[in-house]
PyMOL Python script that loads the backbone (N, CA, C, O; Angstrom):
from pymol import cmd

cmd.read_pdbstr("""\
ATOM      1  N   MET A   1     124.071 208.114 124.763  1.00  0.00           N
ATOM      2  CA  MET A   1     125.537 207.316 123.930  1.00  0.00           C
ATOM      3  C   MET A   1     124.778 206.601 122.391  1.00  0.00           C
ATOM      4  O   MET A   1     123.631 206.168 122.491  1.00  0.00           O
ATOM      5  N   LYS A   2     125.298 206.548 121.411  1.00  0.00           N
ATOM      6  CA  LYS A   2     124.931 205.426 120.416  1.00  0.00           C
ATOM      7  C   LYS A   2     125.345 204.402 120.202  1.00  0.00           C
ATOM      8  O   LYS A   2     126.513 204.046 120.359  1.00  0.00           O
ATOM      9  N   LEU A   3     124.296 203.658 119.743  1.00  0.00           N
ATOM     10  CA  LEU A   3     124.513 202.198 120.296  1.00  0.00           C
ATOM     11  C   LEU A   3     125.888 201.758 118.929  1.00  0.00           C
ATOM     12  O   LEU A   3     126.754 200.907 119.133  1.00  0.00           O
ATOM     13  N   ILE A   4     125.781 202.467 117.780  1.00  0.00           N
ATOM     14  CA  ILE A   4     126.959 201.724 116.985  1.00  0.00           C
ATOM     15  C   ILE A   4     128.288 202.277 118.429  1.00  0.00           C
ATOM     16  O   ILE A   4     129.412 201.978 118.025  1.00  0.00           O
ATOM     17  N   ASP A   5     128.332 202.741 119.421  1.00  0.00           N
ATOM     18  CA  ASP A   5     129.498 203.119 120.178  1.00  0.00           C
ATOM     19  C   ASP A   5     129.755 202.084 121.374  1.00  0.00           C
ATOM     20  O   ASP A   5     130.758 201.926 122.071  1.00  0.00           O
ATOM     21  N   GLY A   6     128.232 201.283 121.381  1.00  0.00           N
ATOM     22  CA  GLY A   6     128.416 199.933 122.389  1.00  0.00           C
ATOM     23  C   GLY A   6     129.389 199.173 122.253  1.00  0.00           C
ATOM     24  O   GLY A   6     130.118 199.239 121.263  1.00  0.00           O
ATOM     25  N   GLN A   7     129.561 198.356 123.182  1.00  0.00           N
ATOM     26  CA  GLN A   7     130.581 197.579 123.234  1.00  0.00           C
ATOM     27  C   GLN A   7     129.795 196.089 123.537  1.00  0.00           C
ATOM     28  O   GLN A   7     128.862 195.773 124.275  1.00  0.00           O
ATOM     29  N   LYS A   8     130.834 195.196 122.392  1.00  0.00           N
ATOM     30  CA  LYS A   8     130.333 193.522 122.716  1.00  0.00           C
ATOM     31  C   LYS A   8     129.980 192.614 124.133  1.00  0.00           C
ATOM     32  O   LYS A   8     130.595 192.517 125.195  1.00  0.00           O
ATOM     33  N   ASN A   9     129.107 192.191 123.804  1.00  0.00           N
ATOM     34  CA  ASN A   9     128.710 191.391 125.289  1.00  0.00           C
ATOM     35  C   ASN A   9     128.243 192.372 126.021  1.00  0.00           C
ATOM     36  O   ASN A   9     128.681 192.299 127.169  1.00  0.00           O
ATOM     37  N   LYS A  10     127.455 193.367 125.826  1.00  0.00           N
ATOM     38  CA  LYS A  10     126.910 194.238 127.116  1.00  0.00           C
ATOM     39  C   LYS A  10     125.461 194.522 126.224  1.00  0.00           C
ATOM     40  O   LYS A  10     125.306 194.579 125.004  1.00  0.00           O
ATOM     41  N   SER A  11     124.477 194.673 127.335  1.00  0.00           N
ATOM     42  CA  SER A  11     123.510 194.983 126.999  1.00  0.00           C
ATOM     43  C   SER A  11     122.840 196.922 127.385  1.00  0.00           C
ATOM     44  O   SER A  11     123.038 197.629 128.374  1.00  0.00           O
ATOM     45  N   TYR A  12     122.352 197.089 126.594  1.00  0.00           N
ATOM     46  CA  TYR A  12     121.649 198.281 126.600  1.00  0.00           C
ATOM     47  C   TYR A  12     120.469 198.885 126.335  1.00  0.00           C
ATOM     48  O   TYR A  12     120.142 198.882 125.148  1.00  0.00           O
ATOM     49  N   LYS A  13     119.570 199.521 127.284  1.00  0.00           N
ATOM     50  CA  LYS A  13     118.245 200.543 126.623  1.00  0.00           C
ATOM     51  C   LYS A  13     118.219 201.252 125.510  1.00  0.00           C
ATOM     52  O   LYS A  13     119.121 202.008 125.148  1.00  0.00           O
ATOM     53  N   LEU A  14     117.114 201.024 124.882  1.00  0.00           N
ATOM     54  CA  LEU A  14     116.872 201.654 123.729  1.00  0.00           C
ATOM     55  C   LEU A  14     116.124 203.061 124.302  1.00  0.00           C
ATOM     56  O   LEU A  14     115.113 203.044 125.004  1.00  0.00           O
ATOM     57  N   GLU A  15     116.765 204.169 123.898  1.00  0.00           N
ATOM     58  CA  GLU A  15     116.213 205.540 124.305  1.00  0.00           C
ATOM     59  C   GLU A  15     115.178 206.009 123.563  1.00  0.00           C
ATOM     60  O   GLU A  15     114.020 206.365 123.786  1.00  0.00           O
ATOM     61  N   SER A  16     115.999 205.905 122.488  1.00  0.00           N
ATOM     62  CA  SER A  16     115.247 206.909 121.252  1.00  0.00           C
ATOM     63  C   SER A  16     115.545 206.046 119.448  1.00  0.00           C
ATOM     64  O   SER A  16     116.448 205.244 119.208  1.00  0.00           O
ATOM     65  N   ILE A  17     114.746 206.421 118.696  1.00  0.00           N
ATOM     66  CA  ILE A  17     115.173 206.080 117.520  1.00  0.00           C
ATOM     67  C   ILE A  17     115.257 207.228 116.538  1.00  0.00           C
ATOM     68  O   ILE A  17     114.262 207.831 116.136  1.00  0.00           O
ATOM     69  N   GLU A  18     116.775 207.557 116.095  1.00  0.00           N
ATOM     70  CA  GLU A  18     116.606 209.120 115.230  1.00  0.00           C
ATOM     71  C   GLU A  18     116.669 208.614 114.187  1.00  0.00           C
ATOM     72  O   GLU A  18     117.795 208.123 114.107  1.00  0.00           O
ATOM     73  N   LEU A  19     116.206 208.458 113.443  1.00  0.00           N
ATOM     74  CA  LEU A  19     116.280 208.128 111.983  1.00  0.00           C
ATOM     75  C   LEU A  19     114.900 208.340 111.322  1.00  0.00           C
ATOM     76  O   LEU A  19     113.849 208.629 111.893  1.00  0.00           O
ATOM     77  N   ASP A  20     115.184 208.071 109.570  1.00  0.00           N
ATOM     78  CA  ASP A  20     113.829 208.601 108.703  1.00  0.00           C
ATOM     79  C   ASP A  20     112.613 207.786 109.402  1.00  0.00           C
ATOM     80  O   ASP A  20     112.727 206.623 109.790  1.00  0.00           O
ATOM     81  N   THR A  21     111.490 208.527 109.502  1.00  0.00           N
ATOM     82  CA  THR A  21     110.225 207.960 109.507  1.00  0.00           C
ATOM     83  C   THR A  21     109.764 206.343 109.289  1.00  0.00           C
ATOM     84  O   THR A  21     109.349 205.567 110.149  1.00  0.00           O
ATOM     85  N   PRO A  22     109.998 206.079 107.706  1.00  0.00           N
ATOM     86  CA  PRO A  22     110.021 204.806 107.146  1.00  0.00           C
ATOM     87  C   PRO A  22     110.900 203.614 108.078  1.00  0.00           C
ATOM     88  O   PRO A  22     110.441 202.534 108.450  1.00  0.00           O
ATOM     89  N   VAL A  23     112.149 204.088 108.308  1.00  0.00           N
ATOM     90  CA  VAL A  23     112.909 202.951 109.013  1.00  0.00           C
ATOM     91  C   VAL A  23     112.684 202.854 110.204  1.00  0.00           C
ATOM     92  O   VAL A  23     112.678 201.717 110.677  1.00  0.00           O
ATOM     93  N   LYS A  24     112.451 203.886 110.993  1.00  0.00           N
ATOM     94  CA  LYS A  24     112.233 204.245 112.609  1.00  0.00           C
ATOM     95  C   LYS A  24     110.556 203.370 112.342  1.00  0.00           C
ATOM     96  O   LYS A  24     110.676 202.486 113.191  1.00  0.00           O
ATOM     97  N   ARG A  25     109.433 203.176 111.819  1.00  0.00           N
ATOM     98  CA  ARG A  25     108.679 202.382 111.895  1.00  0.00           C
ATOM     99  C   ARG A  25     108.799 201.120 111.582  1.00  0.00           C
ATOM    100  O   ARG A  25     108.110 200.287 112.172  1.00  0.00           O
ATOM    101  N   ARG A  26     109.653 200.768 110.640  1.00  0.00           N
ATOM    102  CA  ARG A  26     110.142 199.515 110.412  1.00  0.00           C
ATOM    103  C   ARG A  26     110.490 198.451 111.516  1.00  0.00           C
ATOM    104  O   ARG A  26     110.057 197.345 111.839  1.00  0.00           O
ATOM    105  N   LEU A  27     111.811 199.597 112.085  1.00  0.00           N
ATOM    106  CA  LEU A  27     112.185 198.604 113.254  1.00  0.00           C
ATOM    107  C   LEU A  27     111.414 198.172 114.656  1.00  0.00           C
ATOM    108  O   LEU A  27     111.539 197.134 115.306  1.00  0.00           O
ATOM    109  N   GLU A  28     110.401 199.564 114.946  1.00  0.00           N
ATOM    110  CA  GLU A  28     109.265 199.208 115.617  1.00  0.00           C
ATOM    111  C   GLU A  28     108.586 198.131 115.461  1.00  0.00           C
ATOM    112  O   GLU A  28     108.215 197.401 116.380  1.00  0.00           O
ATOM    113  N   ILE A  29     108.353 197.943 114.127  1.00  0.00           N
ATOM    114  CA  ILE A  29     107.258 196.852 113.942  1.00  0.00           C
ATOM    115  C   ILE A  29     108.262 195.535 113.991  1.00  0.00           C
ATOM    116  O   ILE A  29     107.715 194.433 113.968  1.00  0.00           O
ATOM    117  N   LEU A  30     109.268 195.580 114.036  1.00  0.00           N
ATOM    118  CA  LEU A  30     110.244 194.122 114.233  1.00  0.00           C
ATOM    119  C   LEU A  30     110.438 194.442 115.940  1.00  0.00           C
ATOM    120  O   LEU A  30     111.312 193.737 116.443  1.00  0.00           O
ATOM    121  N   GLY A  31     109.836 195.283 116.778  1.00  0.00           N
ATOM    122  CA  GLY A  31     110.260 194.790 118.242  1.00  0.00           C
ATOM    123  C   GLY A  31     111.078 196.111 118.538  1.00  0.00           C
ATOM    124  O   GLY A  31     111.161 196.292 119.753  1.00  0.00           O
ATOM    125  N   MET A  32     111.569 196.872 117.952  1.00  0.00           N
ATOM    126  CA  MET A  32     112.829 197.467 119.002  1.00  0.00           C
ATOM    127  C   MET A  32     112.015 199.397 119.029  1.00  0.00           C
ATOM    128  O   MET A  32     112.125 200.433 118.374  1.00  0.00           O
ATOM    129  N   THR A  33     111.197 198.859 120.303  1.00  0.00           N
ATOM    130  CA  THR A  33     110.871 200.117 120.651  1.00  0.00           C
ATOM    131  C   THR A  33     111.487 201.067 122.113  1.00  0.00           C
ATOM    132  O   THR A  33     112.241 200.350 122.770  1.00  0.00           O
ATOM    133  N   VAL A  34     111.406 201.748 122.406  1.00  0.00           N
ATOM    134  CA  VAL A  34     111.665 202.557 123.553  1.00  0.00           C
ATOM    135  C   VAL A  34     111.585 201.926 124.684  1.00  0.00           C
ATOM    136  O   VAL A  34     110.542 201.383 125.048  1.00  0.00           O
ATOM    137  N   GLY A  35     113.008 201.923 125.581  1.00  0.00           N
ATOM    138  CA  GLY A  35     112.670 200.374 126.338  1.00  0.00           C
ATOM    139  C   GLY A  35     113.105 199.460 126.414  1.00  0.00           C
ATOM    140  O   GLY A  35     113.355 198.869 127.465  1.00  0.00           O
ATOM    141  N   THR A  36     113.400 198.939 124.863  1.00  0.00           N
ATOM    142  CA  THR A  36     113.753 197.371 124.973  1.00  0.00           C
ATOM    143  C   THR A  36     114.776 197.487 125.101  1.00  0.00           C
ATOM    144  O   THR A  36     115.280 198.594 124.914  1.00  0.00           O
ATOM    145  N   ARG A  37     115.529 196.419 125.471  1.00  0.00           N
ATOM    146  CA  ARG A  37     117.040 195.631 125.882  1.00  0.00           C
ATOM    147  C   ARG A  37     117.115 195.123 124.108  1.00  0.00           C
ATOM    148  O   ARG A  37     116.471 194.687 123.153  1.00  0.00           O
ATOM    149  N   ILE A  38     118.622 195.646 124.664  1.00  0.00           N
ATOM    150  CA  ILE A  38     119.487 195.529 123.220  1.00  0.00           C
ATOM    151  C   ILE A  38     120.619 194.677 123.786  1.00  0.00           C
ATOM    152  O   ILE A  38     121.187 195.121 124.783  1.00  0.00           O
ATOM    153  N   ASP A  39     121.075 193.357 123.212  1.00  0.00           N
ATOM    154  CA  ASP A  39     122.314 192.805 123.459  1.00  0.00           C
ATOM    155  C   ASP A  39     123.066 193.216 121.955  1.00  0.00           C
ATOM    156  O   ASP A  39     122.506 193.215 120.859  1.00  0.00           O
ATOM    157  N   ILE A  40     124.641 193.600 122.268  1.00  0.00           N
ATOM    158  CA  ILE A  40     125.322 193.913 121.081  1.00  0.00           C
ATOM    159  C   ILE A  40     126.063 192.128 121.237  1.00  0.00           C
ATOM    160  O   ILE A  40     126.578 191.719 122.277  1.00  0.00           O
ATOM    161  N   LEU A  41     125.989 191.642 120.475  1.00  0.00           N
ATOM    162  CA  LEU A  41     126.279 190.215 120.116  1.00  0.00           C
ATOM    163  C   LEU A  41     127.827 190.549 119.110  1.00  0.00           C
ATOM    164  O   LEU A  41     128.769 190.570 119.902  1.00  0.00           O
ATOM    165  N   GLU A  42     128.106 190.694 118.277  1.00  0.00           N
ATOM    166  CA  GLU A  42     129.226 191.226 117.731  1.00  0.00           C
ATOM    167  C   GLU A  42     129.310 192.368 116.518  1.00  0.00           C
ATOM    168  O   GLU A  42     128.572 192.370 115.532  1.00  0.00           O
ATOM    169  N   LYS A  43     130.151 193.144 116.739  1.00  0.00           N
ATOM    170  CA  LYS A  43     130.772 194.255 116.003  1.00  0.00           C
ATOM    171  C   LYS A  43     131.523 194.138 114.737  1.00  0.00           C
ATOM    172  O   LYS A  43     132.590 193.538 114.866  1.00  0.00           O
ATOM    173  N   LYS A  44     131.300 194.472 113.782  1.00  0.00           N
ATOM    174  CA  LYS A  44     132.245 194.826 112.969  1.00  0.00           C
ATOM    175  C   LYS A  44     132.893 196.129 112.372  1.00  0.00           C
ATOM    176  O   LYS A  44     132.823 196.624 111.247  1.00  0.00           O
ATOM    177  N   GLY A  45     133.715 196.606 113.805  1.00  0.00           N
ATOM    178  CA  GLY A  45     133.936 197.908 113.365  1.00  0.00           C
ATOM    179  C   GLY A  45     133.203 199.189 113.526  1.00  0.00           C
ATOM    180  O   GLY A  45     132.825 199.492 114.657  1.00  0.00           O
ATOM    181  N   ARG A  46     132.894 200.191 112.245  1.00  0.00           N
ATOM    182  CA  ARG A  46     131.739 200.472 112.721  1.00  0.00           C
ATOM    183  C   ARG A  46     130.462 200.773 111.155  1.00  0.00           C
ATOM    184  O   ARG A  46     129.726 201.657 110.717  1.00  0.00           O
ATOM    185  N   ARG A  47     130.832 199.562 110.879  1.00  0.00           N
ATOM    186  CA  ARG A  47     130.123 199.241 109.522  1.00  0.00           C
ATOM    187  C   ARG A  47     128.942 198.126 109.546  1.00  0.00           C
ATOM    188  O   ARG A  47     128.208 198.076 108.559  1.00  0.00           O
ATOM    189  N   ALA A  48     128.724 197.228 110.623  1.00  0.00           N
ATOM    190  CA  ALA A  48     127.754 196.584 110.835  1.00  0.00           C
ATOM    191  C   ALA A  48     127.808 196.018 112.646  1.00  0.00           C
ATOM    192  O   ALA A  48     128.880 195.800 113.211  1.00  0.00           O
ATOM    193  N   ILE A  49     126.638 195.879 113.236  1.00  0.00           N
ATOM    194  CA  ILE A  49     126.661 195.409 114.318  1.00  0.00           C
ATOM    195  C   ILE A  49     125.328 194.239 114.369  1.00  0.00           C
ATOM    196  O   ILE A  49     124.349 194.258 113.623  1.00  0.00           O
ATOM    197  N   ILE A  50     125.556 193.427 115.265  1.00  0.00           N
ATOM    198  CA  ILE A  50     124.582 191.782 115.243  1.00  0.00           C
ATOM    199  C   ILE A  50     123.937 192.265 116.636  1.00  0.00           C
ATOM    200  O   ILE A  50     124.677 192.356 117.616  1.00  0.00           O
ATOM    201  N   ILE A  51     122.729 192.541 116.727  1.00  0.00           N
ATOM    202  CA  ILE A  51     122.273 192.681 118.137  1.00  0.00           C
ATOM    203  C   ILE A  51     121.026 191.637 118.380  1.00  0.00           C
ATOM    204  O   ILE A  51     120.395 191.256 117.394  1.00  0.00           O
ATOM    205  N   LYS A  52     120.715 191.230 119.541  1.00  0.00           N
ATOM    206  CA  LYS A  52     119.726 190.772 119.701  1.00  0.00           C
ATOM    207  C   LYS A  52     118.552 191.221 120.289  1.00  0.00           C
ATOM    208  O   LYS A  52     118.786 191.850 121.320  1.00  0.00           O
ATOM    209  N   CYS A  53     117.206 191.116 119.974  1.00  0.00           N
ATOM    210  CA  CYS A  53     116.255 192.292 120.852  1.00  0.00           C
ATOM    211  C   CYS A  53     114.950 191.135 120.614  1.00  0.00           C
ATOM    212  O   CYS A  53     114.523 190.566 119.609  1.00  0.00           O
ATOM    213  N   ARG A  54     114.573 191.107 122.035  1.00  0.00           N
ATOM    214  CA  ARG A  54     113.249 190.331 121.715  1.00  0.00           C
ATOM    215  C   ARG A  54     113.503 188.788 121.312  1.00  0.00           C
ATOM    216  O   ARG A  54     112.676 188.088 120.728  1.00  0.00           O
ATOM    217  N   SER A  55     114.696 188.407 121.693  1.00  0.00           N
ATOM    218  CA  SER A  55     115.178 186.931 121.330  1.00  0.00           C
ATOM    219  C   SER A  55     115.165 186.474 120.013  1.00  0.00           C
ATOM    220  O   SER A  55     115.234 185.331 119.561  1.00  0.00           O
ATOM    221  N   SER A  56     115.048 187.739 119.389  1.00  0.00           N
ATOM    222  CA  SER A  56     115.897 187.986 117.709  1.00  0.00           C
ATOM    223  C   SER A  56     116.852 188.219 117.244  1.00  0.00           C
ATOM    224  O   SER A  56     117.099 189.298 117.782  1.00  0.00           O
ATOM    225  N   ARG A  57     118.057 187.919 116.275  1.00  0.00           N
ATOM    226  CA  ARG A  57     118.929 188.286 116.504  1.00  0.00           C
ATOM    227  C   ARG A  57     118.908 189.498 115.149  1.00  0.00           C
ATOM    228  O   ARG A  57     117.927 189.280 114.438  1.00  0.00           O
ATOM    229  N   PHE A  58     119.454 190.271 114.826  1.00  0.00           N
ATOM    230  CA  PHE A  58     119.408 191.390 113.707  1.00  0.00           C
ATOM    231  C   PHE A  58     120.923 191.928 113.757  1.00  0.00           C
ATOM    232  O   PHE A  58     121.692 192.201 114.679  1.00  0.00           O
ATOM    233  N   ALA A  59     121.055 191.976 111.563  1.00  0.00           N
ATOM    234  CA  ALA A  59     122.342 192.545 111.621  1.00  0.00           C
ATOM    235  C   ALA A  59     121.754 193.873 111.085  1.00  0.00           C
ATOM    236  O   ALA A  59     120.918 193.992 110.190  1.00  0.00           O
ATOM    237  N   ILE A  60     122.449 195.006 111.922  1.00  0.00           N
ATOM    238  CA  ILE A  60     121.898 196.133 111.157  1.00  0.00           C
ATOM    239  C   ILE A  60     123.642 197.365 110.901  1.00  0.00           C
ATOM    240  O   ILE A  60     124.724 197.463 111.480  1.00  0.00           O
ATOM    241  N   GLY A  61     123.085 197.925 109.928  1.00  0.00           N
ATOM    242  CA  GLY A  61     124.418 198.733 109.449  1.00  0.00           C
ATOM    243  C   GLY A  61     124.693 200.000 110.520  1.00  0.00           C
ATOM    244  O   GLY A  61     123.784 200.595 111.098  1.00  0.00           O
ATOM    245  N   GLY A  62     125.979 200.267 110.657  1.00  0.00           N
ATOM    246  CA  GLY A  62     126.409 201.333 111.018  1.00  0.00           C
ATOM    247  C   GLY A  62     125.397 202.882 111.154  1.00  0.00           C
ATOM    248  O   GLY A  62     124.970 203.491 112.135  1.00  0.00           O
ATOM    249  N   ASN A  63     125.295 203.112 109.736  1.00  0.00           N
ATOM    250  CA  ASN A  63     124.274 204.054 110.050  1.00  0.00           C
ATOM    251  C   ASN A  63     123.068 203.974 110.913  1.00  0.00           C
ATOM    252  O   ASN A  63     122.807 204.796 111.791  1.00  0.00           O
ATOM    253  N   PHE A  64     122.347 202.937 110.614  1.00  0.00           N
ATOM    254  CA  PHE A  64     120.986 202.646 111.628  1.00  0.00           C
ATOM    255  C   PHE A  64     121.887 202.489 113.110  1.00  0.00           C
ATOM    256  O   PHE A  64     121.148 202.871 114.017  1.00  0.00           O
ATOM    257  N   ALA A  65     122.583 202.264 113.390  1.00  0.00           N
ATOM    258  CA  ALA A  65     122.536 202.088 114.958  1.00  0.00           C
ATOM    259  C   ALA A  65     123.499 202.961 115.544  1.00  0.00           C
ATOM    260  O   ALA A  65     123.789 202.973 116.740  1.00  0.00           O
ATOM    261  N   ALA A  66     124.142 203.927 114.371  1.00  0.00           N
ATOM    262  CA  ALA A  66     124.407 205.469 114.771  1.00  0.00           C
ATOM    263  C   ALA A  66     123.335 206.674 115.009  1.00  0.00           C
ATOM    264  O   ALA A  66     123.541 207.847 115.318  1.00  0.00           O
ATOM    265  N   GLY A  67     121.838 205.815 114.699  1.00  0.00           N
ATOM    266  CA  GLY A  67     120.801 206.781 114.857  1.00  0.00           C
ATOM    267  C   GLY A  67     119.874 206.320 116.062  1.00  0.00           C
ATOM    268  O   GLY A  67     118.755 206.707 116.398  1.00  0.00           O
ATOM    269  N   MET A  68     120.760 205.318 116.621  1.00  0.00           N
ATOM    270  CA  MET A  68     119.829 204.789 118.193  1.00  0.00           C
ATOM    271  C   MET A  68     120.579 205.499 119.203  1.00  0.00           C
ATOM    272  O   MET A  68     121.809 205.493 119.155  1.00  0.00           O
ATOM    273  N   GLU A  69     119.911 206.152 120.174  1.00  0.00           N
ATOM    274  CA  GLU A  69     120.028 206.388 121.222  1.00  0.00           C
ATOM    275  C   GLU A  69     119.695 205.425 122.511  1.00  0.00           C
ATOM    276  O   GLU A  69     118.535 205.243 122.879  1.00  0.00           O
ATOM    277  N   VAL A  70     120.919 204.778 123.211  1.00  0.00           N
ATOM    278  CA  VAL A  70     120.877 203.718 124.265  1.00  0.00           C
ATOM    279  C   VAL A  70     121.566 204.299 125.659  1.00  0.00           C
ATOM    280  O   VAL A  70     121.848 205.493 125.762  1.00  0.00           O
ATOM    281  N   THR A  71     121.750 203.577 126.459  1.00  0.00           N
ATOM    282  CA  THR A  71     122.007 203.728 127.781  1.00  0.00           C
ATOM    283  C   THR A  71     122.151 202.310 128.130  1.00  0.00           C
ATOM    284  O   THR A  71     121.588 201.362 127.583  1.00  0.00           O
ATOM    285  N   PRO A  72     123.211 202.281 129.388  1.00  0.00           N
ATOM    286  CA  PRO A  72     123.341 200.860 129.644  1.00  0.00           C
ATOM    287  C   PRO A  72     122.473 200.356 130.520  1.00  0.00           C
ATOM    288  O   PRO A  72     122.035 200.962 131.498  1.00  0.00           O
ATOM    289  N   TRP A  73     122.096 198.798 130.064  1.00  0.00           N
ATOM    290  CA  TRP A  73     120.991 198.243 130.822  1.00  0.00           C
ATOM    291  C   TRP A  73     121.507 197.879 132.126  1.00  0.00           C
ATOM    292  O   TRP A  73     122.579 197.321 132.363  1.00  0.00           O
ATOM    293  N   THR A  74     120.412 198.350 133.133  1.00  0.00           N
ATOM    294  CA  THR A  74     120.635 197.781 134.716  1.00  0.00           C
ATOM    295  C   THR A  74     119.156 197.005 135.037  1.00  0.00           C
ATOM    296  O   THR A  74     118.003 197.372 134.808  1.00  0.00           O
ATOM    297  N   ASP A  75     119.706 195.740 135.684  1.00  0.00           N
ATOM    298  CA  ASP A  75     118.521 195.363 136.537  1.00  0.00           C
ATOM    299  C   ASP A  75     118.268 195.513 137.729  1.00  0.00           C
ATOM    300  O   ASP A  75     118.976 195.462 138.735  1.00  0.00           O
ATOM    301  N   ARG A  76     116.884 195.761 137.516  1.00  0.00           N
ATOM    302  CA  ARG A  76     116.084 196.712 138.732  1.00  0.00           C
ATOM    303  C   ARG A  76     115.932 195.648 139.951  1.00  0.00           C
ATOM    304  O   ARG A  76     115.394 195.989 141.005  1.00  0.00           O
TER     305      ARG A  76
END
""", "prot")
cmd.dss("prot")
cmd.show_as("cartoon", "prot")
cmd.util.cbc("prot")
cmd.orient("prot")
């Protein structure tokens, strides 16, 4: 599923980033790498989403969130 389709107050595992290379690299520099836990803190419809990743909060646009493939987070 895409990150934009996730629910508020839920956690997800980042499986892949399907965005342009410069954007993908920038997100990886910020710590959003495959396998990372992403918590959805707030959603503004399909326009914007506020997430927590590695103890940092980010506001990302809906287009970026639609390019991020995730699965529900499970505590092992």
